[in-house]
C-alpha positions, 0 to 999 in steps of 0.5 A: 473782810474788814479793815482790821483783817486787812491790817492784820494781813499787812502786819503778817506780811511785814513780819514775814519780810523781817523773818525771811531776812528780806527786810529789817525792822529798822529798814522798814521804819526808814522806808515807810517813815514810821519810827523804829520803836513804833514799827517794833511794837507793831510787829510784836502786836503791842501797837496798831498802825493808823490808817495813814501809816498803813497806807504809807507802808502799802505805797512804799512797798509797792503793794496793793490791797488785793495782795492781801486777799485770797483768790477764794475770797474774791470768788466768794465775793463774786458769788454774793453779788 
């Protein structure tokens, strides 16, 4: 697991929110303080989120980094320790 993978999973989560109708690009942009054009480009895979933007989105959506880690990955991590 690395930061790029966590960022990919965050963006996938945001895409799911938009596709399911639970959020809009504009609503996510307003909520998180990211411009709507930038949010659009992030969701389309044309731009990346800065670490600061990713942190802001995670905080505003009341998420935790552990939300993006699968239980099997945690078990594997524990085995390696």
